[in-house]
C-alpha positions, 0 to 999 in steps of 0.5 A: 707269490703270482697267482694263476688264473684261466679263462676258457670260452665255449669256442675253444679259446683258452687265457692265461693271468695273473690272479687277483681277488678271491680264488675260485671258479665262476661259470658265466656269460662273457661280455665287455663294457667299454666305459674308462671309469666307474669299475665299482658301479659295473661291479655292484650292477644287479644287472650283470647277475650271471655274467664276466666283465671283461674292461676294454680300458687298459687301466683299472683299479687306479681310484679304488673302490668307495661304498659311496659309489656301489649300485647295491649291498653286494659285486654282482658280477661273476668275475672280473677281467682287466688288463691290468691291475692297480695295486695302490690306488690315489684317491681320497676318497677312497676305502679300500683297493680293488683287489682287497674289495673282490677277495672281501666279495669271494668275486675272482679276478684276472689280469694280464690277459690281451683283452683287445684279442679276447674283446675283438673275438667277442664282437666277431663272434657274439658274447660266449658261455665261459669259466673264470678260474685259479683251481681249475687250471686244465684248459679242456675241463675249463671249456667242457666247463664253458660249453656246459654252462647254460646262456643268458637265453631262457633265464630268469636271474630276477629272482636272484638279485630282487629284496626279499620285502619293500622297503622305503628309499629317502636318500637322494644326491650327496655333495658329488651330485647335488648339481645334476637334479634339483632336489624337490619337495616330495610330494609324490609318490612312487612305487619302483619294482625293484628287478635288479635296481642299481641305487642310482635310479632311488636317488634320481626318483627322489631328488625329484620330489618323489616318495619311494616304496621299493617292492620286489620284482615278483611283486602283484599288480594288486600288490603295488595300487594297494599302494595307492602310489602317483606313478609305478616305475619299472627297473633295470635288471638281470636275465632273458626279460622273455623268461620273466613272465610274471613281471611282464602280468604285472606290468600289463595289470598296470597299464593304463591304471598308473603313470609308467617308467620303465629302465633297461630291463623295465624297457623290455617287459613294458615292450612285451606287455604291450605285445611286442617282442624282445630279441638278444643282442650279438654282443649287448651295449655295455659302456658310458658313451652310446649315441641314442636319437632322441627322435622328439628334439634331433638331439644325440645323448650319450648314454651309459648302457648295460643290457644283452636284449633288445625291443623289436620295433617292428613287432610294436603294436598301434599306439606304441612309438619309437622315441629314441634310436641306437645310431651304433646299430640302429636298435630301438632306445625308447618307446612311449605309449600316450594313451597309457600313461607310459614311456621307457628306454633300455639306456641308464638315465641314472647314468652311476658312472656316465654322462648327464644327458637323459636326466630330464627323463626323471622329469618327465616322468614328474610330468606324466604324474601331475597330468594323471592327478589333475 
């Protein structure tokens, strides 16, 4: 029997389609991702907390799901929107089909809507609050709920996804990715501050020869320094970076004391700690095909991205240099502060899923740590 679902946006638009996954209702910021593959990594990326994700590629689920491709313990998105769901996957690695995976994770999905129309609306008007429901199918009721959703600005979602306590990580790449970063002897100690971190970041740090201790995003500089690391990593994560005041203060207190490398939210927190400002993008950058200019080499890197906020380059203080620029809209994609031994990028060099153009940044972090100990 066909189950129906509805997606309502705050501007009054309502889409009706077929439900898949769990039954229920969820509000969230409706966003889109342009990746052709990697849907399981997207679903399990904690940076998507508070968001309903639309896939622009029309056929999703054709290779199923596997525990090896998860980027966290749980599915993190609030809801999932696709044009067409593959019922029977074809992949020797698959453990479960996508619908069973979402049902077990209590996540609502909708298929059969015009995702081209939805994505165009989000591009023109910007990301919007929405409600995805299989239980309330009344248009007026759902639109009212969408309008009542608070949105992402000013929201600290980090506390909803951070680990409860610190833990050690020692797992590197599996057989399908061993060629990406050579496995080196583990003779560096890194503290990774987890604001909602993807696991492949930890695998990359392990591959370059780091013993990694993960601490919650609520950790203080004193907590971090007590572990006497060679370097500090600032992870990705969800929500508005300016709302995470405790994390900004921790980064401020660490600046100049240890080498620092940040990715995504970690990049934004580093910028804020240096005195720069952040702003919300109209519809964000989400996909595995974003072109970024490396200003020092002139090379164009194709990158994996997932962010709705950006650092304003006009507010960077003296000593902080813009190192990478997004070629689609000229927004800041990387910065470096040599005097404080800190650098960061807005995109995801660990990919998962996505291209490997930017994995050299992990080696740069190791080099920075080497210099700090000489």
